[in-house]
LUMDOVEX-31145 format. One record per atom (N, C-alpha, C): x, y, z. Coordinates in steps of 0.2 Angstrom, whole numbers, plus 5000, padded with zeros to 4 digits. Layout:
// residues N
XYZ ...
END
This chain:
// residues 131
506949144964 506449124965 505949164968 505549174963 504749224965 504649214971 504449264975 504149264982 503349284981 502949244982 502149284983 501949314988 501549374987 501549404991 500949394996 500749395002 500249375006 499549405003 498849365002 498249395003 497849365008 497749445014 497749435019 496649445019 496449405018 495649425019 495249425025 494749445028 494349475034 494549405038 494449345033 494349275038 495049245040 495849255035 496149225034 496449245043 496949215044 497249195051 498149205049 498349255050 499149255048 499649245053 500149175054 500649185060 501249205056 501649235059 502449225056 502849245061 503249195060 503849175065 504249235067 504549225073 504849295074 505549295070 505749355068 506149375062 505949355056 505449325053 505049325045 505049385043 504949355036 504649435034 504249405027 503649405027 503349405022 503149455019 502849455014 502649515009 501949525011 501749585010 500949615011 500849635004 500349655000 500149674996 499249694996 499149764993 498649784994 498149784989 497649754993 497149724987 496249764987 496049754980 495249784981 495249864979 495849904980 495749964977 495649984971 495250014968 495250034962 495450114960 495650114954 495850174953 495550194948 495050244949 494450264944 494750334940 494350334934 494550384929 494050454932 494250504931 494050574935 494050634928 493850674931 493750734926 493850804932 494250854930 494750894935 494650954930 494451014934 494651084929 495451104930 495551144925 496251154928 496351224923 496751284924 496851334921 497451334917 497351334909 497951374904 498451414906 498951414905 499551454903 499251524901 498751534897 498651594892 498451644896 498551714893 498451774897 497951784894 497151804898 497151794905 496851704904 497051684909 497051594910 496251574907 496251524906 495551494904 495651414906 494851424911 494651364912 494651304907 494751234908 494851194904 494651114908 494451084908 494151014908 494650954905 495050924910 495650884908 495350824910 495250754906 494950704911 495750654910 495650624917 496350574921 495950514921 496450464915 496350414915 496250354919 496550384927 496650324932 497050364935 496650384943 496850414948 497650384950 498050414953 498550384957 498350364963 498450284967 498350274972 499150274977 499050304985 499650284987 499450224992 499950194994 499650164999 500250165005 500150165012 500550185018 500250105021 501150085023 501050005029 501350035035 500850015040 500950045048 500949975050 501349965058 501249895061 501449925070 501049885073 501349915080 501949865082 502149825078 502949775080 503149765074 503749765073 504049765067 504249825061 504349825056 504349855051 504049845043 503949895039 503849895033 504249925030 504649885022 504949935020 504849915012 504749945009 504650015009 503850035013 503950105017 503450085019 502850135017 503150155009 502350175005 502550144998 501850134997 502150124988 501450144985 501450164979 500950204972 500850164966 500250164964 500150154957 500450184952 500750244954 501250294949 501750274948 501850244942 502650234940 503250294941 503750254944 504250294945 504550314938 504850374937 505150384932 505750344929 506050304933 506650274930 506750194927 505850184928 505750114925 505450124918 505350084914 505050084908 504350084909 503950114905 503150094905 502950034905 503249974904 502849914902 503249884910 503649904914 503849874920 503049864924 503249824930 502649784933 502749854939 502149884942 502249924947 502249884953 502549894957 502649844963 502249894968 501749864971 501249884976 501249854983 501649794985 501949754990 502249794993 502549745000 502849795006 502949735010 503649735011 503949675013 504049705021 503649665026 503649675033 504049625037 504549655040 504949635045 504949615052 504649545054 504449555061 504949535066 504949565073 505449575077 505549525078 506349525082 506649445084 506649435088 506349465093 506149445099 505249455101 504949435106 504349435105 504149505108 503849555105 503749615110 503349605118 503349655121 502949665126 502349665126 501949685119 501349685121 500949615119 501349555117 501249475115 501349475109 501049415107 501149385100 500749435096 500249465096 499649485092 499949555090 500049565083 500249635080 499749655076 499649715077 498949745073 499549775065 499249795060 499349815054 498949845051 499149905049 498549955044 498849955037 498449955033 498649975027 498150035024 498350095024 498050155022 498150175015 497450165012 497650195005 497150265002 497550304999 497450394997 497550394990 496950444990 496750464982 497150504981 496950554974 497150604971 496650654974 496150644975 495350684975 495150684984 495950654988 495850684997 495350625001 495250574995 494950514999 495550465002 495250445007 495650395013 495350335015 495550285014 495350205018 495750175019 495550125024 496150085026 495850015029 496449955030 496049915033 496549885039 496249855043 496649845049 496549765050 497149725051 497149685053 497849645057 497549585061 498149545065 498349505065 499049495064 499549425063 499649415072 499949345070 500349325076 500949305075 501349335080 502049315081 502249235083 502549195081 502649125083 503549115083 503649065089 504249065089 504549035082 505249055082 505549035075 505548955073 
END
């Protein structure tokens, strides 16, 4: 049975049962093409321009209660997979089994980083409920 990741928009309010495990998938980030200058292995080295068709985006998942697994994902295909395999960007959130001392509202962040030093993030709040 396939599990659909949660799409958490700005106006969406998500409730998760204690001990629950929904999947969250980052959305909206676009891997852009870019050109970079590199040195060849010639002696003396030459500077050439190399076109990169799409930069690699890396996503890190953080929360004030519970945990994410995996804690990081990437748009770069791992070498153990075939090039036609789907790249998984989603991460499974494991809610705590008991109510945190801070209350039922849990803050989570998804941080996006690119190869050129750029970074952005989204912050959302979910509410923990009794199972």
